ROSETOR-622649 format. One record per residue: x, z, y of N, C-alpha, C in turn. Coordinates in steps of 0.001 Angstrom, whole numbers, plus 500000, padded with zeros to 6 digits. Example, Ala and Ser with C-alpha at 12.3 -4.5 7.8 and 13.67 -1.06 7.14 Angstrom:
2
R    n.x    n.z    n.y   ca.x   ca.z   ca.y    c.x    c.z    c.y
R 513190 507800 494310 512300 507800 495500 513200 507800 496700
R 512850 507080 497750 513670 507140 498940 512900 507870 500030
***
This chain:
178
R    n.x    n.z    n.y   ca.x   ca.z   ca.y    c.x    c.z    c.y
R 500834 500000 498818 500000 500000 500000 500877 500000 501244
R 500299 499476 502315 501035 499427 503574 500155 499889 504720
R 500799 500520 505680 500200 500791 506967 500870 499821 507926
R 500081 498949 508509 500587 497903 509388 500159 498247 510801
R 501118 498400 511688 500829 498749 513077 501033 497527 513951
R 499977 497138 514649 500087 496081 515644 500716 496702 516887
R 501541 495944 517562 502223 496429 518757 502269 495290 519759
R 501963 495591 521008 502044 494555 522030 501190 494883 523229
R 501396 494128 524269 500651 494305 525506 499196 493872 525342
R 498377 494282 526272 496975 493868 526314 496891 492341 526357
R 495850 491812 525762 495536 490382 525764 496598 489530 525060
R 497408 490145 524209 498428 489383 523491 497879 488730 522228
R 496735 489206 521735 496153 488644 520518 496266 489573 519323
R 496549 490848 519573 496696 491817 518477 495432 491925 517633
R 494282 492018 518271 493019 492160 517527 492709 490906 516729
R 492966 489761 517314 492762 488489 516618 493648 488425 515385
R 494912 488755 515559 495853 488735 514441 495496 489794 513404
R 495110 490984 513857 494746 492061 512922 493593 491616 512016
R 492591 490975 512587 491440 490527 511790 491861 489488 510755
R 492728 488572 511147 493184 487539 510208 494065 488133 509110
R 494950 489044 509479 495790 489696 508471 494945 490531 507522
R 493915 491171 508050 493030 491975 507196 492405 491105 506118
R 491993 489904 506482 491404 488990 505501 492445 488537 504477
R 493650 488258 504940 494727 487802 504042 495195 488899 503089
R 495198 490145 503578 495796 491252 502825 494771 492206 502225
R 493497 491920 502394 492435 492823 501948 492685 494226 502502
R 492826 494283 503817 493141 495529 504506 491995 495930 505429
R 491896 497216 505693 490934 497733 506657 491602 497791 508027
R 490849 497447 509060 491361 497527 510428 490792 498768 511100
R 491691 499538 511695 491289 500673 512524 491683 500324 513952
R 490678 500136 514790 490897 499774 516190 490746 501003 517070
R 491790 501317 517822 491685 502455 518732 490720 502156 519867
R 490618 500894 520292 489614 500528 521299 488208 500794 520776
R 487957 500455 519502 486629 500687 518920 486329 502182 518838
R 487339 502984 518483 487134 504432 518443 486829 504957 519839
R 487549 504458 520832 487256 504869 522208 485814 504532 522581
R 485359 503336 522208 483978 502958 522510 482986 503873 521801
R 483270 504224 520541 482420 505177 519815 482321 506493 520583
R 483393 506844 521232 483462 508108 521968 482961 507970 523405
R 482495 506765 523790 481985 506545 525140 483069 506347 526179
R 484254 505926 525744 485392 505732 526642 485739 504250 526732
R 486236 503826 527872 486643 502436 528085 488094 502432 528532
R 488988 502064 527613 490421 502076 527896 490830 501196 529051
R 490090 500127 529296 490427 499225 530391 490212 499825 531765
R 489483 500931 531798 489220 501610 533069 490142 502809 533273
R 490945 503093 532255 491850 504238 532320 491241 505440 531612
R 491989 506014 530708 491545 507166 529942 492623 508234 530066
R 492221 509475 530316 493219 510545 530388 494004 510659 529077
R 495242 511067 529182 496146 511169 528036 495551 512018 526918
R 494908 513133 527272 494350 514008 526231 493230 513314 525453
R 492500 512401 526094 491458 511645 525390 492080 510604 524464
R 493174 509961 524909 493880 509032 524034 494434 509779 522824
R 494930 510986 523047 495466 511786 521939 494363 512087 520931
R 493160 512413 521413 492038 512692 520514 491655 511434 519724
R 491644 510296 520396 491350 509031 519715 492403 508749 518656
R 493650 508992 518986 494737 508756 518037 494593 509655 516805
R 494194 510918 517011 493992 511825 515872 492864 511330 514959
R 491794 510828 515546 490691 510262 514753 491211 509079 513934
R 491973 508200 514573 492528 507034 513877 493456 507470 512745
R 494278 508464 512998 495186 508966 511959 494409 509514 510767
R 493357 510277 511028 492535 510823 509930 491921 509700 509103
R 491409 508690 509785 490802 507554 509073 491847 506811 508256
R 493011 506592 508844 494074 505882 508133 494531 506668 506910
R 494722 507957 507070 495149 508812 505956 494143 508729 504811
R 492844 508809 505127 491802 508732 504098 491838 507385 503374
R 492014 506310 504119 492054 504977 503508 493298 504807 502636
R 494436 505275 503113 495667 505163 502324 495555 505978 501039
R 494947 507145 501116 494731 507967 499907 493837 507254 498905
R 492950 506398 499407 492048 505627 498539 492672 504290 498135
R 493993 504164 498312 494744 502950 497980 494248 501715 498721
R 493874 501901 499969 493448 500799 500826 494537 500533 501850
R 494921 499288 502005 495862 498934 503065 495175 499101 504402
R 495968 499440 505419 495417 499732 506733 496191 498974 507808
R 495440 498392 508729 496027 497782 509920 495547 498587 511117
R 496487 499089 511900 496170 499831 513114 496239 498851 514277
R 495097 498671 514937 494997 497758 516072 495080 498575 517357
R 496273 498579 517935 496541 499348 519150 497739 498699 519832
R 498109 499196 521016 499298 498651 521688 500581 499104 521016
R 500536 500231 520306 501742 500725 519648 502808 501168 520625
R 502417 501560 521812 503355 502047 522809 502816 503380 523299
R 503646 504316 523545 505098 504363 523544 505695 504584 522155
R 506998 504674 522123 507747 504789 520873 507274 505960 520016
R 507001 507109 520626 506617 508262 519819 505317 508007 519058
R 504466 507147 519574 503234 506780 518851 503611 506008 517587
R 504512 505045 517722 504963 504275 516551 505618 505196 515528
R 506434 506124 516019 507085 507070 515112 506058 507909 514361
R 504990 508288 515028 503932 509047 514368 503264 508252 513251
R 503008 506967 513492 502426 506119 512445 503414 505918 511304
R 504682 505784 511648 505732 505642 510633 505759 506883 509735
R 505676 508054 510347 505662 509310 509594 504418 509425 508720
R 503269 509019 509246 502034 509083 508465 502143 508183 507237
R 502677 506981 507412 502838 506057 506276 503755 506682 505226
R 504861 507239 505672 505805 507848 504739 505163 509007 503975
R 504430 509850 504688 503811 511009 504026 502741 510583 503025
R 502172 509389 503222 501161 508864 502296 501795 508023 501182
R 503126 507901 501199 503808 507091 500195 503567 505605 500383
R 503315 505202 501626 503014 503806 501940 504150 503169 502728
R 504221 501879 502621 505178 501111 503413 504678 501070 504860
R 505593 501136 505826 505251 500988 507239 505744 499631 507695
R 504848 498857 508303 505207 497542 508818 504781 497475 510276
R 505699 497095 511138 505428 496956 512563 505359 495469 512902
R 504242 495051 513491 504059 493659 513910 503963 493646 515428
R 504932 493008 516057 505003 492958 517520 504514 491604 517990
R 503397 491610 518706 502836 490389 519289 503354 490309 520721
R 504176 489303 520964 504856 489183 522249 504120 488200 523161
R 503939 488621 524403 503275 487783 525404 504025 487924 526716
R 504141 486808 527436 504760 486914 528754 503668 487234 529780
R 504091 487761 530898 503127 488227 531890 502231 487117 532441
R 502744 485907 532705 501828 484863 533200 500688 484557 532213
R 500988 484467 530916 499932 484204 529934 498982 485390 529844
R 499510 486607 529896 498657 487797 529880 497675 487746 531052
R 498167 487443 532241 497297 487401 533429 496290 486253 533321
R 496700 485146 532744 495787 484023 532533 494647 484438 531598
R 494987 485115 530510 493970 485577 529566 493069 486637 530192
R 493635 487515 531007 492845 488529 531695 491824 487865 532622
R 492267 486878 533394 491350 486179 534304 490265 485429 533529
R 490642 484807 532417 489650 484115 531582 488628 485106 531042
R 489088 486286 530655 488177 487322 530166 487236 487787 531272
R 487760 487932 532465 486911 488361 533579 485820 487331 533862
R 486146 486059 533676 485142 485009 533893 484122 484969 532755
R 484596 485125 531518 483721 485004 530344 483075 486317 529932
R 483693 487431 530297 483220 488768 529890 483095 488887 528373
R 484113 488363 527669 484084 488395 526206 484541 489744 525643
R 485175 490542 526457 485561 491901 526074 485648 492737 527336
R 485871 494022 527184 485949 494890 528359 487087 494463 529266
R 486897 494677 530542 487899 494343 531543 489032 495374 531519
R 490112 495005 532126 491263 495873 532300 491531 495889 533797
R 491418 497048 534430 491610 497089 535876 493056 496745 536217
R 493249 496310 537450 494603 495954 537886 495535 497164 537841
R 495026 498349 538184 495861 499561 538136 496258 499908 536704
R 495307 499808 535776 495608 500102 534366 496601 499069 533836
R 496424 497800 534206 497361 496755 533784 498759 497039 534322
R 498859 497404 535590 500179 497679 536181 500871 498820 535434
R 500127 499871 535134 500717 500993 534383 501120 500539 532983
R 500272 499747 532357 500543 499247 531004 501834 498423 530982
R 501989 497539 531951 503185 496703 532017 504437 497544 532266
R 504324 498560 533087 505465 499411 533427 505852 500339 532284
R 504847 500879 531582 505093 501928 530598 505290 501421 529173
R 505010 500154 528909 505147 499640 527549 506605 499721 527097
R 506818 500286 525916 508164 500413 525355 508304 499418 524198
R 508965 498289 524435 509095 497283 523375 509891 497820 522182
R 509504 497437 520979 510176 497943 519767 511389 497119 519365
R 512245 496809 520304 513342 495878 520053 514297 496324 518947
R 514475 497626 518773 515439 498110 517781 514776 498663 516519
R 513504 498290 516281 512758 498846 515159 512471 497821 514048
R 513099 496697 514103 512969 495648 513092 511518 495206 512870
R 510810 494898 513964 509423 494463 513788 509347 493023 513291
R 508204 492690 512718 507867 491290 512511 507378 490806 513869
R 507954 489749 514369 507603 489252 515706 506745 487997 515600
R 505772 487923 516505 504954 486721 516613 504625 486508 518084
R 504633 485268 518494 504270 484923 519855 502751 484967 520014
R 502312 485381 521179 500878 485447 521470 500199 484093 521268
R 500920 483026 521491 500296 481703 521335 500125 481321 519859
R 500738 482074 518954 500650 481767 517528 499684 482665 516755
R 498970 483567 517436 498131 484523 516721 496920 483874 516055
R 496579 482657 516425 495479 481932 515777 495982 480842 514832
R 497292 480758 514667 497906 479754 513793 497843 480247 512347
R 496991 479628 511553 496785 480061 510174 498064 480099 509357
R 498936 479121 509546 500196 479080 508806 501077 480267 509175
R 501148 480576 510465 501978 481704 510915 501403 483026 510391
R 500078 483162 510400 499437 484366 509872 499756 484518 508384
R 499690 483422 507642 500018 483448 506213 501472 483857 506007
R 502375 483353 506834 503791 483735 506736 503973 485234 506961
R 503278 485776 507941 503387 487213 508212 502832 488007 507034
R 501681 487578 506509 501099 488261 505344 502069 488227 504165
R 502725 487092 503941 503694 486989 502848 504883 487911 503099
R 505306 488015 504351 506408 488905 504691 506033 490359 504408
R 504799 490723 504722 504327 492088 504458 504257 492330 502954
R 503739 491366 502213 503702 491503 500744 505114 491641 500187
R 506049 490867 500740 507435 490922 500292 508078 492264 500569
R 507775 492853 501712 508311 494182 502047 507792 495215 501038
R 506518 495109 500691 505949 496053 499724 506584 495855 498353
R 506774 494600 497957 507373 494327 496644 508801 494848 496569
R 509558 494652 497634 510951 495114 497671 510997 496628 497537
R 510064 497320 498177 510029 498786 498087 509712 499225 496662
R 508811 498527 495987 508407 498899 494641 509522 498656 493624
R 510432 497717 493901 511532 497411 493001 512608 498486 493081
R 512800 499050 494256 513864 500053 494459 513701 501258 493612
***
């Protein structure tokens, strides 16, 4: 089993990729945005740190339960800051599961283009300019954590998604051989 953590800036395509990987890997997706909505919170408007911590604890409990039931799990979140990733890494280890970090990389012009398109279409919750500025400033890229990297423009590319799924399967197989 694997715990797969999506990592990346807003509007990079993490949720899109998570859904496709879930289908390829027969995995459950735990979305921190969805948990926030269940709790009546909107992350795009800014959420106090203690509320994010509560959402994270709910996600951890759900992930732990799924891993105990031998279900693969994909965590759909920004995966920033580093201590959050470390916490997911520790949870995977304590559950005897492989930890896989998938970093969806997006440049700021494309992120802003997608944000503006979302504001016009209203296909998902908005992200205020202040929350975006903080997000861009505070995001801690996982450059030294050996993530699987994918460009935001490739998150809908079926071949690339299949390659990532195969890489995740390969990581699990390598662990089982050791």
